[in-house]
C-alpha positions as CSV (number, residue, x, y, z in Angstrom):
1,M,151.9,110.2,86.3
2,S,150.9,113.0,88.6
3,L,148.5,114.4,91.2
4,A,146.2,117.4,90.4
5,L,144.9,119.0,93.6
6,V,141.8,121.0,92.5
7,L,140.1,123.5,94.9
8,H,136.7,125.1,94.3
9,S,136.1,128.5,95.7
10,H,132.6,129.8,95.8
11,L,130.2,131.9,97.9
12,P,127.1,133.7,96.7
13,W,126.7,137.4,96.4
14,L,126.7,138.5,100.1
15,R,128.0,142.1,99.8
16,R,125.5,144.5,101.6
17,N,123.0,141.6,101.8
18,G,123.0,140.8,105.5
19,T,125.9,140.5,108.0
20,Y,125.5,138.1,111.0
21,P,124.9,135.2,111.4
22,V,124.5,134.8,107.6
23,G,125.6,137.3,105.0
24,E,129.0,139.0,105.0
25,E,130.0,136.9,108.0
26,W,130.2,133.9,105.7
27,L,132.7,135.7,103.5
28,F,134.8,136.9,106.4
29,Q,135.0,133.5,108.2
30,S,136.0,131.8,104.9
31,W,138.6,134.5,104.1
32,S,140.2,134.5,107.5
33,E,140.1,130.7,108.2
34,A,140.8,129.3,104.7
35,Y,141.7,131.9,102.0
36,L,144.4,133.8,103.9
37,P,146.1,130.7,105.3
38,L,146.0,129.2,101.7
39,L,147.6,132.3,100.2
40,D,150.3,132.1,102.9
41,V,151.1,128.5,102.1
42,L,151.1,129.1,98.3
43,G,153.0,132.4,98.6
44,R,155.8,130.7,100.6
45,M,156.0,127.8,98.2
46,A,156.0,130.0,95.1
47,A,158.9,132.0,96.7
48,D,160.7,128.7,97.1
49,G,160.3,128.0,93.3
50,G,157.1,125.9,93.5
51,R,155.3,125.8,90.1
52,D,152.1,124.0,88.9
53,L,151.2,123.4,92.6
54,L,147.5,123.1,92.2
55,T,144.4,124.3,90.3
56,I,142.0,126.8,92.0
57,G,138.5,127.6,90.7
58,I,137.2,131.0,91.8
59,T,133.6,131.8,90.7
60,P,133.2,135.3,89.2
61,V,130.6,136.3,91.8
62,L,133.2,135.5,94.5
63,A,136.0,137.2,92.7
64,E,134.0,140.4,92.5
65,Q,133.7,140.5,96.2
66,M,137.3,139.5,97.0
67,D,138.7,142.8,95.7
68,D,135.8,145.0,96.6
69,P,136.9,148.1,98.6
70,Y,133.8,148.2,100.8
71,L,134.2,144.5,101.8
72,L,137.9,144.8,102.3
73,G,137.3,147.6,104.7
74,E,134.6,145.7,106.6
75,F,136.8,142.6,106.7
76,H,139.7,144.6,108.2
77,G,137.4,145.8,111.0
78,W,136.0,142.3,111.5
79,L,139.5,140.9,112.0
80,G,140.3,143.5,114.6
81,R,137.0,142.7,116.4
82,R,137.8,139.0,116.6
83,L,140.8,139.9,118.8
84,L,138.4,141.8,121.1
85,D,136.0,138.8,121.0
86,L,138.8,136.5,122.1
87,H,139.6,138.8,125.1
88,Y,136.0,138.7,126.1
89,S,135.7,134.9,125.6
90,I,138.7,134.3,127.8
91,A,137.5,136.6,130.5
92,R,133.9,135.2,130.6
93,Y,134.8,131.5,130.4
94,D,134.1,129.7,133.7
95,G,134.2,126.1,132.8
96,P,136.1,123.5,134.9
97,D,138.7,123.0,132.1
98,R,139.7,126.7,132.1
99,E,143.3,126.1,133.1
100,R,143.7,123.3,130.5
101,L,142.4,125.7,127.8
102,T,145.2,128.2,128.3
103,P,147.4,126.8,125.6
104,V,144.5,126.8,123.2
105,W,143.7,130.4,123.8
106,R,147.3,131.3,123.3
107,D,147.1,129.5,119.9
108,H,143.9,131.4,119.1
109,W,145.7,134.7,119.9
110,Q,148.7,133.9,117.8
111,R,146.6,132.8,114.9
112,Q,144.2,135.8,114.9
113,T,147.2,138.2,115.2
114,R,148.9,136.4,112.3
115,V,145.9,136.6,110.1
116,L,145.4,140.3,110.8
117,S,149.1,140.9,110.0
118,W,148.8,138.9,106.7
119,F,145.9,141.1,105.6
120,E,147.4,144.4,106.6
121,E,150.8,143.7,105.1
122,R,150.0,141.7,102.0
123,H,146.3,141.8,101.0
124,R,144.9,145.3,101.5
125,D,144.5,145.5,97.7
126,G,142.4,142.3,97.6
127,L,142.5,138.6,97.8
128,A,141.7,138.0,94.1
129,T,144.7,140.1,93.3
130,A,146.9,137.8,95.4
131,F,145.6,134.7,93.5
132,R,146.3,136.5,90.3
133,R,149.9,137.1,91.2
134,L,150.3,133.4,92.0
135,A,148.8,132.5,88.6
136,D,151.1,135.0,86.8
137,V,154.2,133.3,88.1
138,G,152.9,129.8,87.3
139,A,152.4,128.6,90.8
140,I,148.7,127.8,90.3
141,Q,146.1,127.6,87.5
142,L,142.9,129.5,87.9
143,L,139.5,128.1,86.8
144,G,136.5,130.3,86.0
145,G,132.8,129.7,85.7
146,P,129.4,131.3,84.9
147,A,128.6,134.6,86.4
148,T,126.7,133.6,89.6
149,H,127.1,129.8,89.8
150,P,123.7,128.9,88.3
151,Y,122.4,125.3,88.0
152,L,122.9,125.1,84.3
153,P,121.3,121.7,83.4
154,L,117.8,123.1,84.4
155,M,118.1,126.4,82.5
156,D,116.0,126.1,79.3
157,D,116.9,129.4,77.5
158,P,120.0,129.1,75.4
159,G,120.5,132.9,75.4
160,L,120.4,133.1,79.2
161,I,122.8,130.1,79.5
162,A,125.2,131.8,77.1
163,G,124.8,135.1,78.9
164,Q,125.7,133.5,82.3
165,I,128.7,131.8,80.8
166,D,130.1,134.7,78.8
167,G,129.3,137.2,81.5
168,G,131.1,135.0,84.0
169,L,134.3,134.6,81.9
170,T,134.3,138.3,81.1
171,T,133.9,139.3,84.8
172,F,136.7,136.8,85.7
173,E,139.0,138.5,83.1
174,R,138.2,141.9,84.5
175,V,139.0,141.0,88.1
176,L,141.8,138.4,87.6
177,G,143.4,139.6,84.4
178,T,142.9,136.7,82.1
179,R,140.0,134.9,80.4
180,P,140.1,131.3,81.8
181,T,140.0,128.3,79.5
182,G,139.4,125.9,82.4
183,V,136.1,125.8,84.3
184,W,134.7,124.2,87.5
185,T,131.2,123.6,86.3
186,P,128.6,124.8,89.0
187,E,127.7,121.8,91.2
188,C,129.8,119.6,88.8
189,A,126.5,119.5,86.9
190,Y,126.1,118.5,83.3
191,R,123.4,118.0,80.7
192,P,123.9,116.4,77.3
193,A,122.1,117.4,74.1
194,G,118.4,116.8,74.2
195,P,115.3,117.8,76.3
196,V,115.7,120.0,79.3
197,A,114.0,118.7,82.5
198,D,111.3,120.8,84.1
199,P,111.8,121.6,87.8
200,T,108.5,123.6,88.0
201,R,106.3,120.4,87.8
202,P,106.0,117.5,90.2
203,P,108.4,114.7,89.2
204,M,107.2,111.7,87.2
205,A,108.8,109.5,89.9
206,A,110.4,110.2,93.3
207,A,111.2,106.9,95.1
208,P,112.6,107.3,98.6
209,G,116.4,107.8,98.6
210,C,116.5,108.3,94.8
211,A,116.8,111.5,92.8
212,P,113.4,112.7,91.3
213,R,112.8,111.9,87.6
214,L,111.6,115.2,86.1
215,H,109.2,115.8,83.2
216,P,110.8,117.3,80.1
217,S,110.2,121.0,79.8
218,G,109.6,121.2,76.1
219,A,112.9,122.8,75.4
220,T,115.6,120.8,73.5
221,L,119.1,122.3,73.6
222,A,122.7,121.5,72.7
223,G,124.8,119.8,75.3
224,L,126.4,122.2,77.8
225,E,129.8,121.4,76.4
226,E,128.8,123.2,73.2
227,F,128.1,126.4,75.2
228,W,131.5,126.1,76.9
229,A,133.2,125.6,73.6
230,D,131.5,128.6,72.1
231,A,132.8,130.7,75.0
232,G,136.4,129.5,74.5
233,A,136.7,126.9,77.3
234,T,138.9,123.9,76.7
235,H,138.4,121.8,79.9
236,L,135.9,121.2,82.6
237,V,135.8,119.6,86.0
238,L,132.9,117.2,86.5
239,D,132.0,114.6,89.1
240,G,133.8,111.3,88.8
241,P,130.6,109.2,88.6
242,T,129.5,111.2,85.5
243,L,132.5,109.9,83.6
244,A,132.3,106.4,85.2
245,R,128.7,105.9,84.3
246,A,129.4,106.9,80.7
247,A,132.2,104.3,80.6
248,G,129.9,101.6,81.8
249,A,130.4,101.6,85.6
250,P,127.3,100.4,87.5
251,D,125.6,102.7,90.0
252,Q,126.9,102.3,93.5
253,D,127.1,104.0,96.9
254,W,129.9,106.4,96.1
255,A,129.9,107.9,99.6
256,G,131.7,104.8,100.9
257,C,134.4,104.4,98.3
258,G,137.0,106.6,99.9
259,G,140.4,104.9,100.1
260,R,139.3,101.9,98.1
261,T,141.5,101.8,95.0
262,V,140.7,99.4,92.3
263,A,142.9,97.5,89.9
264,P,143.2,98.9,86.4
265,G,141.2,97.4,83.5
266,G,137.7,98.4,84.4
267,P,135.3,101.3,83.6
268,L,136.7,103.4,86.5
269,D,139.9,103.8,84.5
270,V,138.1,106.6,82.7
271,L,139.0,108.8,85.8
272,D,142.7,108.4,85.1
273,R,142.7,110.6,82.1
274,P,140.6,113.5,80.6
275,V,138.1,112.7,77.9
276,W,136.5,114.7,75.1
277,V,132.9,115.5,75.8
278,G,130.4,114.7,73.0
279,D,131.4,116.2,69.7
280,A,133.0,119.3,71.2
281,D,136.7,120.0,71.6
282,V,136.2,120.3,75.3
283,A,137.9,117.9,77.7
284,A,136.4,116.8,81.0
285,F,138.4,115.8,84.1
286,G,136.5,113.6,86.6
287,R,137.3,113.9,90.3
288,N,138.7,110.6,91.6
289,L,136.3,109.9,94.5
290,A,138.3,106.9,95.8
291,V,141.2,109.3,96.5
292,S,139.4,112.5,97.2
293,Y,137.0,110.9,99.6
294,A,139.8,109.5,101.7
295,V,140.4,113.0,102.8
296,W,136.7,114.1,103.3
297,N,133.5,112.3,102.4
298,P,129.8,112.2,103.5
299,L,130.8,109.6,106.1
300,G,133.9,111.3,107.6
301,G,137.5,111.3,106.5
302,Y,140.7,112.9,108.0
303,P,138.9,115.9,109.6
304,A,136.9,113.5,111.8
305,D,140.1,112.3,113.5
306,P,140.0,112.7,117.4
307,A,143.1,114.9,117.4
308,Y,141.7,117.6,115.2
309,R,139.8,120.7,116.3
310,D,136.1,120.1,116.5
311,F,134.2,122.4,114.1
312,H,130.9,122.3,116.0
313,R,131.9,122.7,119.6
314,L,132.4,126.4,120.4
315,D,132.1,128.9,123.2
316,L,129.0,130.9,123.2
317,E,130.7,134.3,123.9
318,G,133.0,134.7,121.0
319,G,132.4,131.6,118.9
320,F,135.9,130.3,119.3
321,K,136.5,126.5,118.9
322,S,138.8,125.3,121.6
323,W,138.1,121.6,121.8
324,R,139.2,118.6,119.7
325,V,136.9,116.0,118.1
326,T,137.7,113.5,120.9
327,D,134.9,111.3,119.7
328,R,132.0,111.7,117.3
329,G,129.2,110.8,119.6
330,S,129.6,113.0,122.6
331,W,129.4,116.7,123.4
332,D,131.9,116.3,126.2
333,K,135.1,117.2,124.4
334,E,138.8,117.3,125.4
335,P,140.7,120.6,125.0
336,Y,142.4,121.0,121.7
337,D,146.1,120.3,121.4
338,P,147.6,122.3,118.5
339,V,150.9,120.5,118.5
340,S,149.4,117.0,118.4
341,A,146.9,118.1,115.7
342,R,149.7,119.4,113.4
343,E,151.7,116.2,113.8
344,R,148.5,114.3,112.9
345,A,148.0,116.4,109.8
346,V,151.6,115.6,108.6
347,G,150.9,111.9,109.2
348,H,147.7,112.1,107.2
349,A,149.6,113.8,104.4
350,E,152.0,110.8,104.3
351,A,149.0,108.4,104.2
352,F,147.4,110.4,101.4
353,L,150.5,110.2,99.3
354,V,150.7,106.4,99.9
355,L,147.1,106.1,98.6
356,V,147.9,108.2,95.5
357,E,151.0,106.0,94.8
358,R,148.9,102.8,95.3
359,H,146.5,104.1,92.7
360,L,149.0,105.4,90.1
361,A,151.7,102.7,90.3
362,P,149.9,100.1,88.1
363,R,148.8,102.7,85.5
364,G,150.4,104.3,82.5
365,P,152.7,107.3,82.4
366,D,149.9,109.6,81.3
367,A,147.6,108.8,84.3
368,I,146.5,111.5,86.7
369,V,144.7,111.6,90.0
370,V,142.3,114.5,90.3
371,A,141.7,115.1,94.0
372,A,139.1,117.9,94.2
373,Y,137.7,119.8,97.3
374,D,135.9,122.9,98.3
375,T,138.6,125.5,99.3
376,E,136.8,126.1,102.6
377,L,137.7,122.6,103.7
378,F,141.3,123.8,104.2
379,G,141.1,125.9,107.4
380,H,137.4,126.6,107.8
381,W,135.8,123.2,108.0
382,W,139.1,121.4,108.7
383,H,141.3,123.7,110.8
384,E,144.5,121.7,110.1
385,G,143.8,121.5,106.4
386,P,146.4,124.1,105.4
387,V,149.1,122.2,107.3
388,W,148.1,119.0,105.5
389,L,148.1,120.7,102.1
390,E,151.5,122.2,102.6
391,A,152.9,118.8,103.8
392,V,151.5,117.1,100.7
393,L,152.9,119.7,98.3
394,R,156.3,119.9,100.1
395,R,156.8,116.2,99.9
396,L,155.8,116.1,96.2
397,L,158.3,118.9,95.3
398,A,161.1,117.5,97.4
399,G,161.0,114.1,95.7
400,R,159.8,112.4,98.9
401,A,156.9,111.0,96.9
402,A,157.1,109.2,93.5
403,R,154.8,111.7,91.8
404,R,154.7,115.4,91.1
405,P,151.9,118.0,91.4
406,T,150.4,119.4,88.3
407,T,147.6,121.6,87.1
408,L,144.8,120.5,84.8
409,A,146.0,122.8,82.0
410,R,149.6,121.5,82.2
411,H,148.4,117.9,82.1
412,L,146.1,118.6,79.2
413,E,149.0,120.2,77.3
414,R,151.2,117.1,77.8
415,H,148.5,114.4,77.5
416,P,145.5,115.4,75.3
417,P,142.5,113.0,75.6
418,Q,142.5,109.9,73.6
419,R,138.8,109.0,74.2
420,R,135.5,110.7,73.4
421,L,132.4,110.0,75.5
422,T,128.7,110.9,75.6
423,L,128.1,111.8,79.2
424,P,124.8,111.4,81.2
425,E,122.9,114.1,82.9
426,S,124.4,114.5,86.4
427,S,125.7,116.5,89.3
428,W,127.6,115.9,92.5
429,G,124.4,116.2,94.5
430,A,121.8,113.7,95.8
431,G,121.5,110.7,93.6
432,K,124.1,112.3,91.4
433,Q,121.2,114.0,89.7
434,H,119.1,117.2,90.3
435,G,117.7,116.1,93.7
436,S,119.7,118.8,95.7
437,W,118.2,121.6,93.8
438,A,114.8,120.5,92.3
439,T,112.4,119.4,95.0
440,E,108.9,120.1,96.2
441,S,110.2,122.8,98.5
442,T,112.0,124.6,95.6
443,R,109.4,124.3,92.9
444,W,108.2,127.9,93.6
445,V,111.8,129.1,93.2
446,W,112.0,127.6,89.7
447,Q,108.6,128.9,88.7
448,A,109.6,132.4,89.9
449,L,112.7,132.1,87.8
450,R,110.8,131.1,84.7
451,D,108.4,134.0,85.1
452,A,111.3,136.5,85.6
453,E,113.2,135.1,82.6
454,A,110.1,135.5,80.4
455,R,109.7,139.1,81.6
456,F,113.4,139.8,80.9
457,R,113.1,138.6,77.3
458,G,110.6,141.3,76.6
459,L,112.7,144.2,77.9
460,P,114.2,146.6,75.3
461,P,117.9,147.4,75.5
462,G,119.0,150.1,77.9
463,P,120.0,150.7,81.5
464,A,116.8,149.2,82.9
465,R,117.5,145.9,81.1
466,D,121.1,145.9,82.2
467,A,120.1,146.3,85.8
468,A,117.4,143.6,85.4
469,W,120.0,141.2,84.0
470,R,122.1,141.6,87.1
471,Q,119.2,140.9,89.4
472,L,118.1,137.9,87.2
473,T,121.6,136.4,87.4
474,L,121.6,136.7,91.2
475,L,118.2,135.0,91.3
476,Q,119.6,132.2,89.2
477,A,122.4,131.3,91.7
478,S,122.2,127.6,92.6
479,D,122.9,128.4,96.3
480,W,119.3,129.4,97.1
481,P,117.5,126.2,96.1
482,F,120.3,124.2,97.6
483,L,120.1,125.9,101.0
484,I,116.3,125.4,100.9
485,T,116.5,121.7,100.0
486,R,119.1,121.1,102.7
487,D,117.2,123.2,105.3
488,Q,120.4,125.3,105.8
489,A,119.8,129.0,106.3
490,T,116.4,128.5,104.6
491,R,115.0,131.7,105.9
492,Y,118.0,133.7,104.6
493,A,117.8,132.0,101.2
494,T,114.0,132.7,100.9
495,E,114.6,136.3,101.9
496,R,117.3,136.7,99.3
497,L,115.1,135.3,96.6
498,T,112.2,137.5,97.6
499,A,114.5,140.6,97.7
500,H,116.0,140.0,94.3
501,L,112.6,139.4,92.8
502,A,111.5,142.8,94.1
503,R,114.7,144.4,92.9
504,F,114.3,142.7,89.5
505,A,110.8,144.1,89.2
506,A,112.0,147.6,90.1
507,A,114.8,147.3,87.5
508,C,112.3,146.3,84.9
509,R,110.3,149.5,85.7
510,G,113.6,151.5,85.6
511,E,113.2,152.5,89.2
512,G,116.1,153.1,91.6
513,L,118.8,151.9,89.2
514,A,121.6,153.8,90.9
515,A,120.7,152.3,94.3
516,L,120.5,148.8,92.8
517,A,123.9,149.2,91.2
518,A,125.5,150.5,94.5
519,R,124.2,147.4,96.4
520,D,124.5,144.6,93.9
521,D,126.5,145.7,90.9
522,P,129.5,147.9,91.9
523,L,131.7,146.7,89.0
524,G,129.0,147.3,86.4
525,T,127.4,144.4,84.5
526,P,129.8,143.3,81.7
527,A,128.7,143.3,78.1
528,P,127.5,141.6,76.0
529,L,124.1,140.7,77.5
530,P,121.8,138.1,75.9
531,S,119.9,139.5,73.0
532,P,116.3,140.7,73.7
533,A,115.1,137.8,71.6
534,G,116.7,135.4,74.1
């Protein structure tokens, strides 16, 4: 019985597509606050002999940017400017708690200096390269995905689906040195064999609080597991409710299930082991929401503890966060105490391991807990996350917990699935369906995509078609409709869609291909592309 910590790393294509407050700033914040601290933790643990520590998915579109010379140079300058920003913030601050903030500023300075040193001394050749080294020694497993993180269940062209998948795995291999057999499916989204829903039409039903029920599009395709099998993938990460519903679990409010373990013998047992999907030799792991959501969930979790650094309260000069959560209902925050927060993170690591043990103890020797999170939780959204993660892993490796860490591939090797299920259409999003991507506000996005895909299918082979394919894949990213639906950076998402539509049209005409490649395709689009017939 073991614990599989699974991290999902994704950001859309941001290189030379805006800087601040959205654009490359997103990359640099995530890299400095989450990725570099994570690499430090994993590097030290690998040096101590740690193996099979955790599984990390890196989307190909992010991997391309993590080793890009232009972005690495910009990131280096950005890290230096953050030290100047800190000087300015301290000099300008005139609040009544100035003296009490002195220890926090000291912690900021030490951390910013440390992160700059990590980059200069270890990672000038790229962050993807660093993750590759950890995978090469067996410390971690890497998961791949489609090229640009598209919302696959609503794609209705099999050639374009296969092109996204094969292009993504090929790009991953070019950057990270190996073709992955494990995949974090974009948005944990899945579609079985049958009709494809149509996001360009108003839904058949859209009850308040429920996911919209979409009309069929007219296309009938194989299940997504068949596309992954054809590409050589052997295992996927899906949302826990996808497997639970297939096993007969009733619908419920999954947001409130964190920390509530259940006795074995019910349909939720399906989450304790991988299952074969449909008729394909592709296994699915479902994230265990009862355990995962104890850490972070739509209602709160560990990062909401009063001792931790507040993500939202920041100074207006340099954007530094110097206050603790204190309470969740007030803007009047107490200064952050780094020492107390780190102690609290270690305590939460102990509590997490108790929860894992409570879940696994009554189950068989082949049981596994899949605890899955976005990588950015550890350091960016939750400042103390890397401390918590290292405390969990150190205790597992030192035998201070009854279980051991494992990767998905290692568990699959030792315990192949014994069960085969037909899974329902699903995602991690609103209503566990398509409601976070297919809405009234995004209908124009999907119509524009369908029009562009139709135009692409008519292009003859050649450089113009290659350039058009890159722009089409960037248009297909699931990030844009999600940001619009959630009303997060809506203007930026709309501008990106409009820009890529214009660049796609230019590529179709064969215009400015060198400039398009310099901005959006520095590695060169990998072959093979979908056939002109689609």
